[in-house]
C-alpha positions as CSV (number, residue, x, y, z in Angstrom):
1,X,36.4,-28.2,-17.6
2,X,36.9,-26.9,-13.9
3,X,40.2,-27.9,-12.4
4,X,40.9,-30.2,-9.6
5,X,42.9,-29.8,-6.8
6,X,43.9,-32.7,-4.3
7,X,45.7,-30.5,-1.0
8,X,47.8,-33.5,1.2
9,X,48.6,-30.9,4.4
10,X,48.2,-31.9,7.7
11,X,47.2,-28.9,9.5
12,X,43.6,-28.9,9.4
13,X,42.7,-25.5,9.3
14,X,45.6,-24.2,6.8
15,X,44.2,-27.3,4.2
16,X,40.9,-26.0,4.8
17,X,41.9,-22.7,4.6
18,X,44.0,-23.2,1.1
19,X,40.7,-25.4,-0.1
20,X,38.6,-22.1,0.6
21,X,41.6,-20.0,-1.5
22,X,41.6,-22.7,-4.2
23,X,37.7,-22.8,-4.5
24,X,37.7,-19.4,-5.1
25,X,39.2,-18.9,-7.7
26,X,37.0,-21.8,-9.5
27,X,39.0,-24.7,-8.7
28,X,37.5,-28.4,-7.3
29,X,39.3,-28.9,-3.8
30,X,39.9,-32.2,-1.8
31,X,42.2,-32.6,0.8
32,X,43.6,-35.0,2.5
33,X,46.2,-35.1,5.9
34,X,48.9,-37.0,4.8
35,X,50.4,-38.3,1.5
36,X,49.1,-42.3,2.6
37,X,45.8,-40.8,2.7
38,X,46.5,-38.8,-0.8
39,X,47.5,-42.1,-2.8
40,X,44.2,-43.9,-1.4
41,X,42.6,-41.0,-2.7
42,X,43.6,-41.0,-6.1
43,X,42.8,-44.6,-7.0
44,X,39.2,-43.4,-6.6
45,X,39.7,-39.8,-8.1
46,X,41.2,-38.5,-11.0
47,X,43.0,-34.7,-10.3
48,X,45.0,-32.3,-11.9
49,X,47.0,-31.2,-9.3
50,X,48.7,-32.4,-6.1
51,X,49.4,-30.2,-3.4
52,X,51.5,-31.2,-0.9
53,X,53.4,-30.3,2.4
54,X,56.9,-31.9,3.3
55,X,56.4,-32.8,6.6
56,X,53.5,-35.1,7.2
57,X,53.0,-38.5,9.1
58,X,52.7,-41.6,7.4
59,X,54.7,-41.2,4.0
60,X,56.0,-37.3,3.5
61,X,55.7,-35.0,0.4
62,X,58.9,-35.6,-1.2
63,X,57.8,-40.1,-1.6
64,X,54.3,-38.5,-1.7
65,X,55.4,-36.4,-5.1
66,X,57.7,-39.7,-6.2
67,X,54.5,-42.2,-6.1
68,X,52.1,-39.7,-8.3
69,X,54.7,-39.4,-10.4
70,X,55.5,-42.7,-11.1
71,X,51.7,-43.6,-10.5
72,X,50.2,-41.0,-12.3
73,X,52.7,-39.0,-14.6
74,X,50.2,-36.2,-16.1
75,X,49.0,-34.7,-12.8
76,X,51.3,-31.6,-11.6
77,X,52.9,-31.3,-8.4
78,X,54.0,-28.8,-6.0
79,X,55.4,-29.0,-2.4
80,X,55.2,-26.2,0.6
81,X,56.7,-26.2,3.2
82,X,57.8,-23.7,6.1
83,X,61.1,-23.9,6.1
84,X,64.3,-22.8,4.1
85,X,63.9,-24.4,0.8
86,X,67.9,-24.4,0.7
87,X,68.2,-27.3,2.8
88,X,66.2,-29.5,1.1
89,X,68.2,-28.7,-2.1
90,X,69.5,-32.4,-2.8
91,X,66.0,-33.8,-1.9
92,X,64.8,-31.5,-4.1
93,X,67.3,-32.0,-6.8
94,X,66.8,-35.9,-5.7
95,X,62.9,-36.2,-7.0
96,X,62.8,-33.7,-9.3
97,X,60.8,-31.5,-7.9
98,X,60.3,-27.9,-10.2
99,X,58.0,-25.7,-7.8
100,X,58.2,-25.8,-4.0
101,X,55.8,-23.2,-2.5
102,X,57.2,-21.0,1.1
103,X,54.8,-20.8,3.7
104,X,55.0,-17.7,5.6
105,X,52.4,-15.8,8.3
106,X,50.0,-14.1,6.6
107,X,50.1,-17.5,4.0
108,X,50.9,-15.9,0.9
109,X,48.3,-16.7,-1.6
110,X,49.0,-14.6,-4.5
111,X,52.0,-16.8,-4.7
112,X,50.1,-20.1,-4.5
113,X,47.3,-19.4,-7.2
114,X,49.8,-17.9,-9.7
115,X,51.9,-21.1,-9.0
116,X,48.8,-23.5,-9.8
117,X,47.4,-21.1,-12.9
118,X,50.3,-21.2,-14.8
119,X,50.7,-25.5,-14.0
120,X,47.4,-26.1,-15.7
121,X,47.5,-23.4,-18.2
122,X,50.7,-24.0,-19.5
123,X,50.5,-20.1,-19.7
124,X,54.1,-19.4,-18.3
125,X,56.3,-16.8,-20.2
126,X,55.7,-13.0,-19.6
127,X,57.1,-10.3,-16.5
128,X,53.4,-9.2,-17.0
129,X,52.2,-12.3,-14.4
130,X,54.3,-11.5,-11.8
131,X,53.9,-7.4,-11.7
132,X,50.6,-5.5,-11.3
133,X,48.3,-4.6,-13.9
134,X,48.9,-1.2,-14.1
135,X,52.7,-1.5,-14.1
136,X,54.5,-0.3,-17.2
137,X,56.8,-2.8,-18.8
138,X,59.8,-1.9,-21.2
139,X,62.1,-3.6,-23.5
140,X,65.4,-3.8,-25.0
141,X,67.3,-6.8,-26.9
142,X,70.7,-7.6,-27.5
143,X,72.7,-9.4,-29.9
144,X,76.2,-9.4,-29.4
145,X,78.7,-9.8,-26.3
146,X,79.7,-6.6,-26.3
147,X,76.2,-5.0,-25.1
148,X,76.0,-7.0,-22.3
149,X,78.0,-4.7,-19.9
150,X,76.0,-1.8,-21.1
151,X,72.7,-2.7,-20.5
152,X,73.2,-4.5,-17.3
153,X,75.1,-1.1,-15.7
154,X,72.3,0.9,-17.3
155,X,68.9,-1.1,-15.5
156,X,71.6,-1.8,-12.3
157,X,71.2,2.3,-12.2
158,X,67.5,2.5,-13.4
159,X,66.3,0.2,-11.2
160,X,69.0,-0.5,-7.8
161,X,69.2,1.3,-4.8
162,X,72.2,2.3,-3.0
163,X,72.1,-1.3,-1.1
164,X,71.7,-4.0,-4.0
165,X,72.7,-1.9,-7.3
166,X,75.8,-3.7,-7.2
167,X,74.4,-7.4,-6.9
168,X,71.9,-6.5,-9.2
169,X,74.2,-5.6,-12.6
170,X,76.1,-8.8,-11.4
171,X,72.6,-11.2,-12.0
172,X,71.8,-9.0,-15.0
173,X,75.7,-9.9,-16.3
174,X,75.2,-13.5,-15.4
175,X,71.7,-14.0,-16.9
176,X,72.5,-12.2,-20.0
177,X,75.9,-13.9,-20.9
178,X,73.9,-17.1,-20.2
179,X,71.4,-16.5,-22.5
180,X,73.2,-15.2,-25.3
181,X,76.3,-18.0,-24.7
182,X,74.4,-20.9,-23.7
183,X,70.9,-20.5,-24.7
184,X,71.5,-18.3,-28.6
185,X,74.9,-20.1,-29.3
186,X,74.9,-23.3,-27.6
187,X,78.5,-23.2,-26.6
188,X,79.6,-25.3,-23.6
189,X,80.3,-23.6,-20.4
190,X,83.5,-26.2,-19.6
191,X,85.1,-24.6,-23.1
192,X,84.9,-21.1,-22.1
193,X,88.3,-20.4,-23.4
194,X,86.9,-21.1,-26.9
195,X,84.1,-19.0,-26.9
196,X,83.6,-17.3,-30.0
197,X,83.0,-13.3,-29.4
198,X,82.8,-11.7,-32.2
199,X,79.3,-12.0,-33.4
200,X,75.7,-10.4,-33.5
201,X,72.6,-12.7,-33.6
202,X,69.7,-11.8,-36.4
203,X,66.9,-10.1,-34.7
204,X,65.0,-13.5,-34.6
205,X,67.2,-14.9,-32.4
206,X,68.2,-11.8,-30.3
207,X,67.7,-11.8,-26.6
208,X,64.8,-10.0,-25.3
209,X,65.2,-8.1,-21.7
210,X,62.1,-6.7,-20.3
211,X,62.2,-5.0,-17.3
212,X,59.6,-3.3,-15.2
213,X,58.3,-1.4,-12.0
214,X,55.1,-1.4,-10.3
215,X,55.4,-0.1,-6.7
216,X,55.9,-3.1,-4.9
217,X,58.6,-4.5,-7.1
218,X,61.0,-4.1,-9.9
219,X,60.9,-6.7,-11.9
220,X,63.0,-8.1,-15.5
221,X,63.0,-10.8,-17.6
222,X,65.7,-12.5,-19.7
223,X,64.6,-14.5,-22.5
224,X,66.8,-16.6,-24.9
225,X,65.3,-18.7,-28.6
226,X,67.5,-21.6,-27.6
227,X,65.4,-23.1,-25.2
228,X,68.4,-25.2,-24.1
229,X,68.1,-25.2,-20.0
230,X,65.9,-28.3,-18.4
231,X,64.5,-28.6,-14.8
232,X,66.9,-31.2,-14.0
233,X,70.4,-29.2,-15.1
234,X,68.6,-26.2,-13.0
235,X,68.6,-28.0,-9.9
236,X,71.6,-29.6,-10.4
237,X,73.6,-26.6,-10.2
238,X,71.6,-25.3,-7.3
239,X,72.2,-28.6,-5.4
240,X,76.3,-28.6,-6.0
241,X,76.5,-24.8,-4.6
242,X,74.4,-25.8,-1.5
243,X,75.3,-29.6,-0.6
244,X,78.8,-30.1,1.3
245,X,80.6,-32.8,-0.3
246,X,83.3,-34.9,2.1
247,X,85.6,-32.2,3.1
248,X,82.7,-30.0,4.3
249,X,82.4,-27.7,1.5
250,X,80.1,-27.3,-0.8
251,X,80.4,-30.0,-3.9
252,X,80.2,-26.9,-6.6
253,X,82.6,-24.2,-4.5
254,X,85.2,-24.4,-7.7
255,X,83.3,-25.1,-10.3
256,X,84.2,-22.7,-13.3
257,X,80.4,-22.8,-14.8
258,X,77.1,-23.4,-13.8
259,X,77.2,-21.1,-10.7
260,X,74.9,-17.6,-12.5
261,X,71.6,-19.6,-11.7
262,X,72.7,-20.2,-7.7
263,X,74.4,-16.6,-7.8
264,X,70.9,-15.2,-9.2
265,X,68.9,-16.8,-6.8
266,X,71.0,-15.6,-3.6
267,X,71.0,-12.0,-4.7
268,X,67.3,-11.7,-5.8
269,X,63.9,-12.1,-4.0
270,X,62.6,-14.2,-6.2
271,X,63.8,-16.5,-9.5
272,X,61.6,-18.1,-11.7
273,X,63.1,-20.1,-14.6
274,X,60.0,-20.9,-17.6
275,X,61.4,-23.1,-20.4
276,X,59.8,-24.5,-23.5
277,X,62.4,-27.5,-24.5
278,X,64.7,-26.4,-27.5
279,X,62.1,-23.1,-28.6
280,X,62.5,-20.6,-25.5
281,X,64.0,-20.1,-21.7
282,X,62.6,-17.5,-19.8
283,X,64.6,-16.1,-16.2
284,X,62.4,-13.5,-14.8
285,X,64.3,-12.1,-11.2
286,X,61.6,-9.8,-8.6
287,X,63.0,-7.3,-5.8
288,X,60.7,-6.4,-3.4
289,X,61.4,-2.6,-2.3
290,X,60.0,-3.4,1.0
291,X,60.8,-7.0,2.9
292,X,59.7,-10.1,0.4
293,X,56.3,-12.2,1.0
294,X,57.5,-14.8,2.4
295,X,61.1,-15.4,4.7
296,X,62.2,-18.0,3.0
297,X,62.7,-17.9,-1.4
298,X,60.5,-20.7,-3.1
299,X,61.2,-23.0,-6.2
300,X,59.9,-21.9,-9.5
301,X,61.1,-24.0,-12.3
302,X,58.3,-24.5,-15.2
303,X,59.0,-26.8,-17.8
304,X,56.6,-27.8,-20.9
């Protein structure tokens, strides 16, 4: 059955372009110029996904998608913006928006199409979805804490360059530590001093680490089989590092845990988090050899 997508975008030329792009991929599309028109439309026509700009007259994207969630909870929601997503992080957490596509010149259609495809198909896992088809992807696994640093150093040296090897090593250590201790072992961040560190996971529980290069970018996937993360938690920790408190400093500046995903997002070009609750969680990171497709980084959190 053909999937239906509603596009709410004030810029008519951009709205028509997005409709054309999506229709060329086999979707049925409908366009409105603001959220108020979108709600009127949804009162008479069912769709599978709503793609909305943030800044629109009459009803902005956040309030529009909040109403969509309340009135039509089965519809997938995606926001678009031409501005820095980090500036909206408090609202993103408040409205619990997991997917935000950033506009660029030229418009980054591959990222938009992949976002829509993954949400509508629920086929969200796998580094291969973010790499070119002819890329070679290799996979390793870790079962114990002592393997974290060794594998992180190896992969950072293998794929890093003079400018980013240190950052890449830091990111890999953070993500592997989170996957091993939080995902697989279900340890609590506030109790790090009492974490068990002398253990070895059985093969079915081991952390799967995939990595590859496709001529345009390098990519990594860190997959655990605990599935402890969720969208609300991820947005909460990102927001704590970006939103100032009464003293003007980020509210999470002195947090002892919860900063790994924020650090990762700052250090890499793309961070995608895929979660199947209680089953598995995957963090995918991408670094482009040249400039990334858009100036500002999107938010990509897929939860099924």
